[in-house]
N, C-alpha and C positions, 0 to 999 in steps of 0.2 A: 422510159426516161427521156427528158427533154434534150435537145441537141446542145452541144457545147456553145458557149457564148464568149464574147470578148471579155478579157480579164480586166480587173481594176488596176490602174496604175498607181504607184505611190503618189501621195499628195506632194505637190511642188513646195519647195522650201521658200520662205519669205524672209528669213533672218540672215544677218551678216554671218560670215564664217567665224568660227571659234576654233582656235588651236588648242590641243590638249597639252598645255604647258602652263606653268606659273610665271607671271611677269609682274613683279611688284610695282604698282603705280607710284608716281611721285608723291612725296609727302608721308611715306610710311617706312618703317623698318620692322624687321622680324627676326625670329630665331627660335631654336628648339634645343632641348637637352633632356637627359634622362635623370629622373629623381628617385627612382625606385618604386613608383606606384605600380608599374607593370612588373610582374614576376619575371618576365623574359629579360628584363634589363634594357629593353629598347627605349628610345626616346618617348617621353610621355608628358612633357610640358612644352607648350608653345606660346609665344607672346607675339602679338602684333601691336605696334605703338605708332602714334603719329610723330612727325618731326616738328614738334613745337605746338602749333595751334590745334584746338579741337577739330575733329571731323564731324560733319553731319552724319547722323546714324539713324537707321531704320531697322526694325526687327520683326520677324514673324516667329511665333512660338507654338509649341504643341498645345493641343486642346484637350489632351488627356487630363482627367481630373486629379491624377497623381502627378504633381508638378515638382520637378527637381529644384534643388536649392539654387543652382546658378541662374535659373530662369526667374525665380522670385527676386533675387538680388538684382539681376540685370534690369528687370522691369522697374524696380524702385529707383535705380540709378538714372534710367532714361527719363522717368517721370520727374525726378528732381531737377534734371537739366532743362526740361521742356515740359512744364505741367500740362500744356494743351495736348501733348502727345499721348497722355494716359498710358505710359509705359510702352508705347509702340514706336516712338521716334524721339530723338533728342540729340544730344552732343556727347561725344566720347573721345578719349585720348588713348585708350589701350584696351586690348582684349587679352584675357588669360584663358588658356585652354588646357585642360588636364584629361588624360586618358588612362583607363584602368580602374576608375571608380566613378560611377554615375552620380554619386551624392544625391540620390533620390530616395524618398521614403526614409529619410534620416532625421526627421523632426527638427526641433529647434537647434539641436546640436549640429546638425548638418548645415543649417543656415549660418550658424556662428562660425563654422569652419570656412564656409564660402566667403563670409565677410572678412575673416582674418586673412585669407588669401588675397582678396581685393585690396585690403589695407596694406599688405606687404608690397604688392605691385605698385600701389599709389606712392608709397614712401620711397621706393626705389627710383621712381620716375619724377618725384617731387611734384605730384599732382594731387588733386582731391580724390578720395575713394569713389565719389559719385561719378567721376570721369572714366571709370573702368567698367567693362562688361565681362561676362564669364561664360565659358562652355565647359561641360564635363561629359564624359562618356565612359561606360564600363558597367560593372556589376551593380544592379540596384540593391540598395540596403547597405552598401559598404561606406565607410567613413573616409574622408580625405586625410592622408597623413600630412597635416598642416606643416609640421616642422620640416619635413622633406621638401615640400613645395616651396616654403620660404627660402630654404637653402638653395633650391634650384633657381628661384627668381634672382637671388643675389648673384649667383654664379653666371647666370645668363645675361645679365644687364650689359656687361662690357662687350658681349658678343653680338648684340643686336646690330643688324646691318641692313642697308637699303639695297639688297641684292635679290635677284630672282630665286636663287637657290635657297635663300633663307626663308622665303615664303613657302617654297616647296617642302622645306624641312618641317614647317608647322603642319602641313598636310600629312607628312609621314608620322609625326608625333601623335596625331589624332587617331591613327589607325588602331582598330582592335581586331575584329575578324576580317577586315579588308585584306585582300592579297596585294593591293597596289594603291599608291596614293592617287587621288583624283584632283585634277587641276584643269582649268580652261581659261583662255584669254581671248578677248576681242579688242580691236583698236578701231577708232573712228576719229573723224575731224569734226570739231564743234567751232562755232564762231568765237573769235577772240574779242577783246574789248573794242577794237576798231573794225570788226567784221572779218578780219583775216582768219584763215583756218588754223586751228590749234589741235595738235594731235593729243588725243585722250585715250587712256587705257582703262579697260575693265577686266579684272582678273579675279578668279575665285578658286577656292579649294573646298573640298567636301569629304566627309566620311560617312559610312553607314551602308552595310550590305545585308543586315539581318534585323529583325524587329522593325521592318520598313513597310509602312503604309501610312505616310504622313497625313496628319489632320491639322493642318495649318492654312527613328525609330532609333534609335540612336542616330538619327539623321541630323548632321551638323554641317553648316556651311558658313564660310566667311567670304564675302564678295567685296572687293575694294575697287574704288575708282578715284582718279585725280580730277574728275569733273567738279564744277562748282554748283552745288544744289542745296537748297534749304531742306531741313529735316522733313517737314511735312510733304514737300514735293517728292522727296526720296521715297517716303513710305507709300505715297500714291502710285509711284512706279512699281515698287516691290510687290505690293499686295496682290494685284491681279497676275503678275508674272509667276508668283508662287503657285497660284491656282492652276496655271497652264502647264507648269513643269513639275515641281516636286510633289504637288498634290495629285499628279497623274502618274506617280511612281508607286509600285507595289512589288515587294519581294515575297512577303509571307502573310500579309493581312493584319499584322499586329502593329498598333500605334505605340509610340514610345513616350516615356516620361520626360525626355530631354530634347526633343526636336527643336532646333533653333536655326534660323538664318539671320545673319547680320550683314547689312549693306552699309558701308562707310564711304563717304566722299570727302576727300581732303581739300579739294580746290586748288591743289598745287600745280596743275597743268597750266593754269593761267587763262583758261577759257572764260568767256562771259558767263554770268549766272544763268542756269537753265530755268526757264519759267514754264509753269504748267500751261499746256496747250500749244506750245511753240514747236516749230519743226525740230529744234534741238532736243526737246523732250522726247519726241518720237524716235529720233536717232539714238539717243542714249538708252531709251527703253529697249530698243531692238538689240543693242549690244549686251545689255544686262540679261535679257531673255535668252540670247544665244549662249551666254556663259552658263546660265542656270540649266538650260536644256541639255547642254553637253554634260554637265556634272550629273544630272539625273540619269541620263543614259549610261554614263560610266558606272554609276552605282547599281543600276539594274543589271548590267552586264557582269558585274563582279558580285552579284548576289550569292549568299552563302551556298556553296555546293553547286552553283549554276554552271551550265555548259553553254547556254544559249540565251541571248537577249531577245525578248519578245517585244516587238513594236506593233501596236494596234492603231491604225489610222481609220477614222470614221468621217465620211462625207455624206452629203444629202440629208442631214438632220434638219429638224425645224429651226434650230439655232445652234450656236457653238456650245451652249451649256448642255443641251441634250447630247450632242456629239461626244463631249468629254465624259459625260456620265456613262455612255455605252462603252467607250474605249476603256475606261477604268474598270468597269465590270468584267470585261473580257480578260484583261491582263491579271485581274485579281482572282480569277477562277482556278482553284486547285485542280479541278478536272482538266481544264485547258492546259495548265502548266505541266501536268503529268503526260498529257497527250503529246505536247511538244517535245518533252524529254524522250518519249518513245518513238518520235518521228511518225506519229499517227495523224494523218490529215482528217481527223474526226470533226467535220464542220458542225455537227450537232452540239458539240461542246461550246462552240462560238455562238451559235444561235441561242442556246439555252442561257448562256451568260448575258447576252444582250437583252433577252427577255426579262432577266432579273434586275436590270439596271435601275438605279434610283438616283435622282438628283441629290446633291449635297444639302445640308441644312441651311437655314436662313443666313447664318453668319458667314458661311463660306460663299454663298451666292452673292452676298453684298461685297465680300472681299474680291469677288470676280467681276465687280462693277455693275451688278444689278441694283436698281433702287430698292428701297426698303419694302415698298408695297408689292412689287413683283416678286421679290425674294421671298416674302412671307407667303404669297399665294402658291409659289412653285416648290417651296422647300420640301425635300424628301418625296416628291411626286415621281411617278414613272415618266421617263421621256416618251415622246410619241414614237410608236413603232408599228409598222404595217408589214406583216410577214410576206404578203404578196408582192411588196415592192422591195423587200430586202435582198441585197446581193452580198455574197461573201466570197473572198478570195484568200487562199492560203499559199504563201510562197509563190505569188504571182500567177496562180492558176485559179480561175473561178470554179467554185465547188457548189454554189447554191445561187439561184436566181429566181426567187419566189417559189421555187420548187427544186428538188434535186436535179443536178445536171451530170452528164457523163464526164468523167475525168479519169486519168491514169493514176490510181492511188499509189502505185509503186514509184512512179516518177515524182509525184509530189512528196512522198515520204523521203525520197532521196534528196530532193531540193531542200527539205527541212533539216537535213544534216549539215547545218551551217552555224556560224557564230551568231547570226541574227536571222530570225524568222519574222517576216512581215505578214500581218493579218490585216486585211482590208475589208471594211464594210461600207456599203452605200445604202442609206435608208430610203432614198427616193422620195423625200418629203420636203426638201428645202435646200438652203445654201449653207447650213451650218456644218462646221468641220472641227475636228479635234483629234488628239492623239494621247496615248498613254504608253508607259514602259514597264515591263516586268521581266521575269526570267523563268526558266523551267524549274520544276520541283524534282529534286534528286534524292537518292539515298544518302548522299553526303550531307545534305541539309539536315536530315533527321539525326544522323550521327553527331554532327557538330553541336547541335542544340541539345541533344541528350546528355552531352558531356560538358556543357558550358561552364558549370561551376566546379567541376571535378577534374 
């Protein structure tokens, strides 16, 4: 066996700090209530609305070919408000979120149900239906109880408030198999109209801990900011951030019919408009990514039945796209997930998963900022990998460096008995880096999903 070698340190962070709390940005109000969609009687309807003027809106949706009704309707509404956005960005004044019914695979009747809910929300707010967006989560194939939702909207209207706890209440209403709400907030200063600093807030909520392997699972998120941004610029920020965060999240390898991320900007903080390519754009992008990363990590840590968050960080790749492909392959491996659950430092599972990695398809690579020609050439290809240069560390101990190395398996197994296990790879081929988030695979996951509809 080769002698022990220096271990791989965790990759340094480059994003601003994000706190795990909800902080409703200026220009919005929110609230939640119970309507009876959930059998448990817990809150299941959440509303986020602007205070007056429309907010710029950007969205990312599932690429599953079975598309839920709220996505179909939301795309139509965004396209109606901004035809150039093609359903990806536009303007909005409200979001309605329901939990306990996915309203997916419900055909024309399901779309009619969703339109009726949006119309009820629009009427209650005295806005046009096209100014509303929708989220739903729950059992596929079930119909929304429209009358109950209408009644819930009417009851909730007087309770909508511009308070942090009301935004967190929406996060709680979205929960299905989640054990806790997910929220994250980052603050930053952007230039004001006269160049003076203006404090801006970015805050997001999310749900989804099973059927999670986003391709943009019942992965839903609403991110709000009071920055001033045009819809097209907002989408240009959101799209690559989704690729680096939520598209690097895997709980069980199953993509959903309902995956949605909404990013809305009210402009109510009073900062100067953010222009593409400006320092303000970079600062805002960092804050949004910090919130998205925190939410994705919270979702992985709360994966159905999970006991351990798995973070895989890859360095030394030919570029960041290769690095992210390898990291996602590792956290998506059921063999690796089972090994982490058993506290087994089986580096062969890591090496095997890395060797199976594939880059995403052309559309995802373009969303991650590759131009069309390069995305077409690299789509679904294997990332560059040289086993002789590969180094692997588990729980801060190097276990492979081009060949097996001596290490204390019992000590590493003990170190893996933690709430988070870091798996580090260095490919020794370049400057590319990336990360991905997953969780261990447990008996509780099987039990929960075996009994999901019963």
